[in-house]
C-alpha positions in Angstrom: 84.0 -101.9 -109.8 87.4 -103.1 -111.2 89.1 -100.1 -112.8 90.8 -102.1 -115.5 87.5 -103.5 -116.7 85.7 -100.2 -117.0 87.8 -97.1 -117.0 85.1 -94.5 -117.3 81.6 -94.9 -116.1 80.1 -92.4 -118.4 81.8 -93.9 -121.5 80.4 -97.2 -120.5 76.9 -95.9 -120.9 77.6 -95.3 -124.5 78.7 -98.9 -125.2 76.2 -101.0 -123.4 75.3 -104.1 -125.2 71.6 -103.7 -124.4 69.3 -101.7 -122.3 66.1 -102.8 -120.7 63.6 -101.3 -118.4 63.7 -102.1 -114.7 60.2 -101.0 -114.1 57.6 -103.6 -113.2 54.1 -103.2 -111.7 55.2 -104.1 -108.2 58.1 -101.7 -107.9 57.8 -98.4 -106.1 60.1 -95.9 -108.0 63.1 -95.1 -105.7 63.5 -91.7 -104.2 66.4 -89.8 -105.9 66.1 -86.5 -104.0 63.6 -84.4 -102.0 64.0 -80.7 -101.4 62.1 -77.8 -99.8 61.9 -74.3 -101.4 60.5 -71.2 -99.9 60.9 -68.7 -97.0 59.9 -68.3 -93.4 56.1 -68.3 -93.9 53.7 -70.4 -96.0 54.6 -71.4 -99.6 52.1 -73.7 -101.4 52.6 -75.2 -105.0 49.6 -76.3 -107.0 51.3 -77.5 -110.2 54.6 -78.8 -111.5 55.5 -79.3 -115.2 58.5 -80.4 -117.2 60.4 -77.8 -119.2 62.2 -78.2 -122.5 65.6 -77.9 -120.9 65.1 -81.0 -118.8 64.2 -79.2 -115.7 60.8 -78.5 -114.0 58.7 -75.4 -113.2 56.3 -75.1 -110.3 53.7 -72.5 -109.5 51.6 -71.6 -106.5 51.7 -68.9 -103.9 54.0 -67.5 -101.2 53.4 -65.6 -98.0 57.2 -65.3 -97.3 59.5 -62.4 -97.6 62.8 -64.1 -97.3 64.7 -67.3 -98.1 64.4 -68.4 -101.7 61.7 -65.8 -102.4 62.7 -62.4 -103.8 62.3 -59.7 -101.1 58.9 -58.1 -101.1 58.7 -55.8 -98.0 55.1 -54.7 -98.9 53.7 -58.2 -99.2 50.6 -58.3 -97.0 49.1 -61.5 -98.2 49.7 -64.2 -100.7 51.6 -63.5 -103.9 51.8 -65.7 -107.0 55.1 -67.6 -107.0 56.8 -69.4 -109.8 59.9 -71.6 -109.2 62.2 -72.8 -112.1 64.5 -75.7 -111.3 67.2 -77.4 -113.3 67.3 -81.2 -113.8 69.3 -81.5 -110.5 66.7 -79.6 -108.5 68.7 -76.4 -108.2 66.9 -73.1 -108.5 67.5 -71.4 -111.8 65.2 -68.5 -111.1 62.0 -67.6 -109.2 59.4 -64.9 -109.6 56.8 -63.6 -107.3 54.0 -61.3 -108.6 51.2 -59.6 -106.8 49.6 -56.6 -105.1 48.2 -55.9 -101.7 45.5 -58.5 -102.0 45.6 -62.3 -102.6 47.2 -63.9 -105.6 48.0 -67.5 -106.4 48.8 -69.7 -109.4 46.8 -72.8 -110.0 48.5 -74.1 -113.2 51.4 -73.4 -115.5 52.7 -74.6 -118.9 55.5 -73.8 -121.2 54.8 -72.0 -124.5 56.3 -72.6 -127.9 58.6 -69.6 -127.5 60.2 -71.0 -124.4 58.2 -68.8 -122.0 55.3 -69.7 -119.7 51.6 -69.2 -119.2 50.6 -69.0 -115.6 47.0 -69.4 -114.6 45.6 -68.3 -111.2 43.6 -65.7 -109.5 43.9 -62.2 -108.0 41.8 -59.7 -106.0 44.4 -56.9 -106.1 44.3 -53.8 -108.3 47.7 -52.4 -107.5 51.3 -53.5 -107.3 52.1 -55.8 -110.2 48.4 -56.5 -111.0 46.3 -54.8 -113.6 42.8 -53.6 -112.7 39.9 -56.0 -112.8 36.2 -56.0 -112.0 35.7 -53.9 -109.0 38.5 -55.5 -106.9 36.8 -58.9 -106.7 38.7 -62.0 -107.2 39.3 -62.7 -110.9 40.8 -65.3 -113.1 44.4 -64.1 -113.8 46.6 -65.1 -116.6 50.3 -64.1 -116.9 52.7 -64.6 -119.8 56.3 -65.0 -118.5 59.5 -65.0 -120.6 61.9 -67.9 -120.5 63.7 -66.2 -117.6 60.5 -65.2 -115.6 59.9 -61.6 -116.7 56.3 -60.7 -117.0 55.5 -60.0 -120.7 51.7 -59.5 -120.4 48.8 -60.3 -118.1 45.0 -60.6 -118.5 42.1 -60.7 -116.1 38.9 -62.5 -116.8 35.7 -62.6 -114.8 32.9 -60.4 -113.5 31.7 -58.8 -110.3 31.6 -62.1 -108.4 34.2 -64.7 -107.4 36.1 -66.1 -110.4 38.8 -68.8 -110.0 40.9 -70.4 -112.7 41.9 -74.1 -112.0 43.4 -75.6 -115.1 45.1 -74.5 -118.3 45.2 -76.8 -121.4 47.0 -76.1 -124.6 45.3 -76.9 -127.9 46.8 -77.9 -131.2 45.8 -74.6 -132.9 47.8 -72.5 -130.5 44.9 -71.5 -128.4 44.2 -72.5 -124.8 41.3 -73.7 -122.6 40.7 -72.6 -119.0 38.7 -74.7 -116.6 37.3 -72.4 -113.9 34.5 -71.7 -111.5 32.5 -68.5 -111.0 29.7 -66.8 -109.1 29.7 -63.9 -111.7 27.0 -63.3 -114.3 28.5 -60.2 -116.0 31.7 -59.1 -117.5 33.3 -62.1 -119.2 30.9 -64.6 -117.5 27.4 -64.9 -118.9 24.4 -67.1 -118.4 25.5 -68.4 -115.0 22.9 -70.9 -113.8 23.4 -70.0 -110.1 23.0 -66.8 -108.1 24.5 -65.3 -104.9 27.5 -67.3 -103.6 26.9 -70.4 -105.7 29.4 -71.2 -108.5 29.0 -72.5 -112.0 31.7 -74.5 -113.8 33.2 -72.3 -116.5 35.1 -73.1 -119.7 37.0 -70.4 -121.5 38.9 -70.4 -124.8 41.6 -67.9 -125.2 44.0 -67.0 -128.1 47.8 -67.2 -128.0 48.0 -63.6 -126.7 45.3 -64.0 -124.1 42.3 -62.6 -126.1 39.1 -64.2 -124.9 37.5 -66.2 -127.8 34.5 -67.5 -125.9 33.3 -68.2 -122.4 30.6 -70.7 -121.3 28.9 -71.6 -118.0 27.8 -75.0 -117.1 25.9 -76.2 -114.0 22.7 -75.7 -112.0 21.3 -73.5 -109.3 23.8 -74.7 -106.7 27.6 -75.3 -106.6 29.7 -76.7 -109.5 33.4 -76.5 -110.2 35.6 -77.8 -113.0 39.1 -78.7 -112.0 40.7 -80.7 -114.9 40.5 -81.2 -118.6 41.4 -83.9 -121.1 41.2 -83.4 -124.9 40.7 -86.6 -127.0 40.3 -86.2 -130.8 39.1 -82.6 -130.3 36.4 -83.6 -127.7 36.7 -81.8 -124.4 36.3 -83.8 -121.2 36.0 -81.8 -118.0 36.0 -83.2 -114.4 34.9 -81.7 -111.1 31.9 -81.8 -108.8 28.3 -80.8 -108.7 25.7 -80.0 -106.0 22.8 -79.2 -108.3 19.8 -81.3 -109.6 18.8 -79.0 -112.4 20.3 -77.1 -115.4 23.1 -79.1 -117.0 23.1 -81.6 -114.1 21.2 -84.9 -114.1 18.3 -84.8 -111.5 19.6 -87.9 -109.8 22.4 -86.0 -108.1 22.2 -86.7 -104.3 24.6 -84.4 -102.5 28.0 -83.5 -103.9 28.8 -85.9 -106.8 31.7 -86.4 -109.2 30.9 -84.6 -112.4 32.0 -85.4 -115.9 31.2 -82.9 -118.6 31.8 -83.7 -122.3 31.9 -80.9 -124.9 32.6 -80.4 -128.5 35.5 -78.2 -129.7 33.2 -75.2 -129.6 32.1 -75.7 -126.0 28.7 -77.2 -126.8 27.5 -79.8 -124.3 27.5 -83.4 -125.5 27.2 -85.3 -122.2 26.8 -84.5 -118.5 27.3 -87.5 -116.1 27.5 -87.8 -112.3 29.0 -90.5 -110.1 28.8 -91.1 -106.4 26.6 -91.9 -103.4 24.5 -90.2 -100.9 27.3 -88.1 -99.3 30.1 -86.1 -100.8 32.1 -87.2 -103.9 34.5 -85.0 -105.7 37.0 -85.4 -108.6 40.0 -83.1 -108.6 41.9 -84.7 -111.4 41.7 -86.8 -114.5 43.9 -88.7 -117.0 43.4 -90.5 -120.3 44.0 -94.2 -120.0 46.0 -96.2 -122.5 42.8 -97.8 -123.8 41.1 -94.5 -124.4 39.1 -94.5 -121.2 39.2 -91.8 -118.5 40.3 -92.2 -114.9 39.1 -89.6 -112.4 40.4 -89.3 -108.9 39.4 -87.3 -105.8 37.6 -88.4 -102.6 34.4 -89.9 -101.3 32.5 -89.9 -98.0 29.8 -92.1 -99.4 29.4 -95.9 -99.0 26.5 -96.5 -101.4 25.4 -95.8 -104.9 28.4 -96.0 -107.2 30.7 -96.2 -104.2 31.6 -99.4 -102.4 34.4 -100.3 -100.1 34.5 -97.2 -97.8 37.4 -97.3 -95.4 36.8 -94.2 -93.2 35.6 -90.7 -92.9 37.0 -89.6 -96.3 38.8 -91.9 -98.8 40.6 -91.8 -102.1 38.1 -92.5 -104.8 39.2 -93.4 -108.3 36.7 -94.3 -111.1 37.3 -95.4 -114.7 34.7 -94.5 -117.3 34.4 -94.8 -121.1 34.4 -91.8 -123.3 30.6 -92.1 -123.3 30.5 -91.9 -119.5 29.8 -95.6 -118.7 31.4 -96.6 -115.3 33.9 -99.4 -115.9 35.2 -99.7 -112.3 35.7 -97.8 -109.1 38.2 -98.1 -106.2 38.1 -96.8 -102.7 41.4 -96.6 -100.7 42.3 -95.1 -97.3 42.0 -95.5 -93.6 39.8 -94.3 -90.8 40.9 -90.6 -91.1 40.7 -88.2 -94.0 42.4 -89.1 -97.3 41.9 -87.4 -100.6 43.6 -87.6 -104.0 44.7 -84.5 -105.9 46.7 -85.8 -108.9 46.6 -88.8 -111.2 48.9 -89.9 -114.1 48.9 -92.8 -116.6 52.1 -94.8 -116.3 53.9 -96.4 -119.2 52.5 -99.9 -118.4 48.9 -98.5 -118.8 48.5 -98.4 -115.0 47.6 -95.4 -112.9 49.5 -93.6 -110.2 47.4 -91.5 -107.9 48.7 -89.0 -105.3 47.3 -86.8 -102.6 47.3 -86.7 -98.8 46.5 -89.2 -96.1 45.9 -88.4 -92.4 45.3 -92.0 -91.7 47.6 -94.6 -90.2 45.6 -97.8 -90.6 43.8 -99.7 -93.3 45.3 -99.1 -96.7 47.2 -96.1 -95.3 49.0 -97.9 -92.6 52.7 -96.8 -92.1 52.1 -93.0 -91.5 55.2 -90.9 -91.3 53.7 -87.9 -89.6 50.6 -85.7 -89.3 49.8 -85.9 -93.0 51.8 -87.6 -95.7 52.2 -87.5 -99.5 50.5 -90.7 -100.3 51.0 -92.4 -103.7 49.2 -95.6 -104.9 49.4 -97.5 -108.1 46.4 -99.2 -109.7 46.6 -101.6 -112.6 44.6 -100.7 -115.8 41.8 -102.8 -114.3 41.8 -100.9 -111.0 43.7 -103.5 -108.8 46.1 -102.1 -106.1 49.7 -102.7 -107.1 51.7 -100.7 -104.6 51.3 -97.8 -102.1 53.9 -95.5 -100.6 54.1 -92.7 -97.9 56.5 -89.8 -98.5 57.3 -87.0 -96.1 58.2 -86.5 -92.5 56.7 -85.9 -89.0 54.9 -82.8 -90.0 52.0 -82.1 -92.4 52.9 -83.0 -96.1 50.4 -82.5 -98.8 50.9 -83.8 -102.4 49.2 -81.7 -105.0 50.7 -82.4 -108.4 52.6 -85.2 -110.1 54.2 -85.7 -113.5 56.0 -88.5 -115.3 58.7 -88.1 -118.0 57.4 -89.6 -121.3 60.7 -91.1 -122.2 62.3 -91.9 -118.9 61.3 -93.7 -115.7 61.3 -90.4 -113.8 58.5 -89.0 -111.7 58.2 -85.6 -109.9 55.9 -85.0 -106.9 55.1 -81.5 -105.8 53.2 -80.3 -102.8 53.6 -78.4 -99.6 55.5 -79.7 -96.6 55.8 -78.7 -93.0 58.4 -81.4 -92.2 62.1 -81.0 -91.7 62.8 -84.7 -91.2 62.1 -88.0 -92.9 62.4 -87.5 -96.7 62.8 -83.8 -96.2 65.7 -82.3 -94.3 65.8 -78.6 -95.3 62.6 -77.0 -94.0 62.5 -73.2 -94.6 59.3 -72.1 -92.9 55.7 -73.1 -91.8 55.1 -74.8 -95.1 57.3 -74.9 -98.2 57.2 -75.9 -101.8 58.4 -79.5 -101.6 59.5 -81.4 -104.7 60.4 -85.1 -104.8 62.1 -86.8 -107.7 61.7 -90.5 -108.1 63.6 -92.5 -110.7 63.8 -96.2 -111.6 67.4 -96.8 -112.7 67.9 -98.2 -116.1 69.3 -101.7 -116.0 71.8 -102.9 -118.5 74.0 -105.9 -119.2 77.7 -105.8 -120.0 79.7 -108.8 -121.0 82.7 -109.5 -118.8 85.4 -111.7 -120.3 86.6 -114.4 -117.8 89.0 -117.3 -117.8 86.3 -119.6 -116.4 82.6 -119.0 -116.1 82.5 -121.4 -113.2 84.8 -119.2 -111.1 83.1 -115.9 -111.9 81.3 -114.1 -109.1 78.6 -111.9 -110.6 78.5 -108.2 -109.6 76.7 -105.0 -110.4 77.8 -101.4 -110.6 75.7 -98.2 -110.2 76.3 -95.3 -112.5 75.5 -91.8 -111.3 73.9 -89.1 -113.5 75.2 -85.6 -114.1 73.7 -84.6 -110.7 75.5 -87.3 -108.8 72.3 -89.5 -108.2 72.0 -93.2 -109.1 70.8 -93.4 -112.7 71.8 -96.8 -114.2 72.7 -100.2 -112.9 75.2 -102.3 -114.9 75.2 -106.1 -114.4 78.3 -107.9 -115.6 77.7 -111.2 -117.3 80.5 -113.8 -117.6 81.5 -114.9 -121.1 84.5 -117.0 -122.0 87.6 -115.1 -123.3 87.5 -115.1 -127.1 90.3 -115.1 -129.6 91.3 -111.7 -131.1 89.9 -112.6 -134.5 86.9 -114.8 -133.6 84.2 -114.1 -136.2 86.3 -111.7 -138.3 89.0 -112.2 -141.0 92.4 -113.5 -140.2 94.0 -112.5 -143.5 93.8 -109.9 -146.2 95.7 -108.7 -149.3 97.1 -105.3 -150.3 99.3 -103.9 -153.0 102.8 -102.7 -152.1 102.7 -99.2 -150.7 99.1 -99.5 -149.3 98.0 -99.6 -145.7 95.3 -101.7 -144.1 93.3 -101.6 -140.8 93.5 -104.8 -138.8 90.1 -105.4 -137.1 89.8 -107.5 -133.9 86.7 -108.9 -132.2 88.1 -109.8 -128.8 86.0 -109.4 -125.6 88.9 -108.5 -123.3 91.9 -106.2 -123.5 93.6 -106.3 -127.0 97.3 -105.8 -127.5 99.7 -106.6 -130.4 103.2 -108.0 -130.5 105.4 -105.0 -131.4 106.1 -104.6 -135.1 107.6 -101.5 -136.8 104.8 -101.4 -139.4 101.9 -101.2 -136.9 100.5 -97.8 -135.9 100.0 -98.9 -132.3 100.3 -102.0 -130.1 97.7 -101.3 -127.3 94.7 -100.7 -129.5 92.0 -102.8 -131.1 92.3 -101.7 -134.7 95.8 -100.6 -135.7 96.9 -99.5 -139.1 99.4 -101.8 -140.8 101.8 -100.7 -143.6 103.9 -103.7 -144.4 106.4 -103.7 -147.4 106.3 -107.5 -147.7 103.9 -110.2 -146.7 103.8 -110.1 -142.9 102.2 -112.1 -140.0 101.0 -110.0 -137.0 100.2 -111.5 -133.6 97.4 -110.1 -131.4 96.6 -111.1 -127.8 93.3 -110.9 -126.0 93.6 -110.7 -122.2 91.0 -111.0 -119.5 91.1 -109.0 -116.2 92.1 -112.2 -114.5 95.2 -112.5 -116.7 94.1 -115.2 -119.1 95.5 -114.8 -122.6 94.4 -116.0 -126.1 96.6 -115.1 -129.1 96.0 -115.4 -132.8 97.7 -114.3 -136.0 96.7 -112.1 -138.9 98.4 -112.4 -142.2 98.7 -109.4 -144.6 99.8 -110.6 -148.1 101.6 -107.8 -150.0 101.3 -108.0 -153.8 103.7 -106.3 -156.2 101.1 -106.4 -159.0 97.7 -107.7 -160.0 97.1 -111.4 -159.3 94.4 -113.4 -161.0 93.9 -117.1 -160.7 91.0 -118.8 -162.6 89.7 -122.2 -161.3 88.9 -124.9 -163.9 85.4 -125.7 -162.5 82.9 -125.4 -159.7 80.0 -127.4 -158.2 77.0 -125.1 -157.3 75.1 -127.7 -155.3 74.6 -125.6 -152.1 76.9 -127.6 -149.9 78.9 -124.4 -149.1 82.0 -125.7 -151.0 83.0 -124.4 -154.4 79.4 -123.1 -155.0 80.5 -120.0 -157.0 82.7 -119.4 -160.0 85.0 -116.4 -160.5 88.7 -115.5 -160.6 90.6 -115.3 -157.4 93.2 -112.8 -156.4 93.3 -109.0 -156.4 93.5 -106.3 -159.1 93.9 -102.5 -158.8 91.3 -101.4 -161.3 89.4 -102.1 -164.5 88.0 -105.5 -163.6 85.4 -107.1 -165.7 84.2 -110.8 -165.9 81.9 -112.2 -168.7 80.8 -115.8 -168.9 79.3 -117.3 -172.1 77.5 -120.6 -172.8 78.1 -122.7 -175.9 75.5 -120.7 -177.8 77.5 -117.5 -177.2 75.0 -116.0 -174.8 76.3 -114.0 -171.9 75.0 -115.8 -168.9 76.8 -113.7 -166.2 78.9 -110.6 -165.9 80.3 -108.5 -163.1 82.7 -105.6 -162.3 83.9 -106.8 -158.9 85.9 -109.9 -158.0 83.7 -110.6 -155.0 80.7 -110.8 -157.4 80.8 -114.4 -158.7 78.5 -116.7 -160.7 76.1 -119.1 -158.9 75.4 -121.3 -161.9 72.0 -119.8 -162.8 70.9 -117.9 -165.9 67.6 -116.0 -166.1 66.6 -117.6 -162.8 67.1 -121.1 -164.2 69.7 -123.7 -163.0 72.2 -124.4 -165.8 73.0 -128.0 -166.6 76.5 -129.5 -166.4 78.5 -128.2 -169.3 81.6 -126.3 -170.4 81.4 -122.5 -170.3 83.8 -119.8 -171.6 85.1 -116.9 -169.4 86.7 -113.6 -170.4 88.5 -111.6 -167.7 89.8 -108.1 -168.1 91.7 -106.0 -165.6 94.4 -103.3 -165.2 97.8 -103.7 -163.4 99.6 -101.2 -161.3 101.0 -99.6 -164.4 97.4 -99.1 -165.7 98.0 -101.6 -168.4 95.0 -103.6 -169.5 95.2 -107.4 -169.4 92.8 -110.0 -170.8 92.5 -113.7 -170.0 90.2 -116.1 -171.8 89.5 -119.8 -171.2 87.0 -122.5 -170.4 85.8 -124.1 -167.1 83.4 -126.9 -166.2 80.1 -126.6 -164.3 79.8 -130.0 -162.5 76.4 -131.3 -161.3 
């Protein structure tokens, strides 16, 4: 970019003429950065969320004792791990919490005090973990401060297996937990199943973790709830079911996608299943721009609600109304295993779905390695818009994805065993892996040129504070203008006053030197002439073309009032208004009278002049009387009286 046209890239962003989005349905958001975080063992994230400071926070588990993870020499199994990143992807802090058993985080969200709620599970009763129900795996909720210190923790469950999957904040300050459980005691009551089978569980907790209510949903076999959406107070829960009794429609065939609709108190409104004769699971859900719901997961079926099977296991996305009616379904994948774990609604009402593909054919052709992050975009009607592999030669598994509500920025989080391709800093067997995608903002900036015909268009890329491409400026050729095009070329002041001379040139403005100007290489200098003075300004293009023009400052030694003898208010733009011309320091007042002595117009500013109408009516051609009062520089009041003619 030419340095004399734009001296500072960051300043340019503040003076762009217009901004418009680059995003379009066919464009894959470009990768801005991709980074591994973790230690020498296995580190798996399950959720990523935005934070109020512009960064992100991820949560999952770690099996490492080194690298980015705080040293935990007594760590025998997985510990819950939380990772806080700034907007550039740099680690601000990390926190691992656990005991001698297994701990993991499944979800996380920021609270109103700047801290965080972390949802997961534990089967420890020592170390950092409070006691639970006989050492079995329980739902585990931790409250962290803004810097990661544990403020409090709660365990929920019973004597069986209890797993928390999703945490949803409510407007009243409480929270919902979507979970699964084999318990039928403790906090879990009225489980429909027995033994090792799970029910879907919904819990409501207060702001400090106190359990408000807990309800089980399902049948005599396996059910799980993985995701929630709240629409006008109604709760929509998504997961899978294997039962044909209880809360489950008897038409369920094997494992089906399950949509459970509840009122704000957790009472069942609707229970719907979708799928075919094999296995169909929904891991995630999002509200569509039209109020519908889109659910994503996988299918191994090729009948029933499922059509278009590609291989052994495919992405399956369905769109349903709030009453559960199936609008459309889409199967995508290859001959190997592919399953979706995350879905978001994009700003153009489309859907972006992410997960993992092990295929290298069909829809998933173009594999990078053993398993890839695989993102696809569907229109609001379910048509494929684009698809993209991310990762390297190892096994890369996308688990969570978020979109910034006000920017074209997307974050993908999963685990990666690759140290090549999109990832270059592998830490261990599998690491937290975060990818940031950003569609640069596009903007137009006028570029003054001598001749449009000779101009070669060019673009410039502006980096953000992290050094990554953030905006693209396209320079549009416009003819070099005069310094005062579209603005005044003359003005009047009283002796001893100053005036700012405004320019409107589209190049580089300079002024011929004059002792009464405050500056010469500036756009709007302050002029303090003692007598009437003509100033010359020059507008110059980067190519060296010059256009000059003059600005006249009339200096008055006292008030000046000139009253015309008539006017013609016919709307032709010439002499359409009547009023004194000139300049007065203070005390101005104009009154106009008709022949009957009525005041038809009055004003207290010289720029407020009469348009020839009285009480909304056009006045006929006639002679009118004016009375003008004003004060001079010595504060003496003057009065002028006379007649003028309105001509039609």
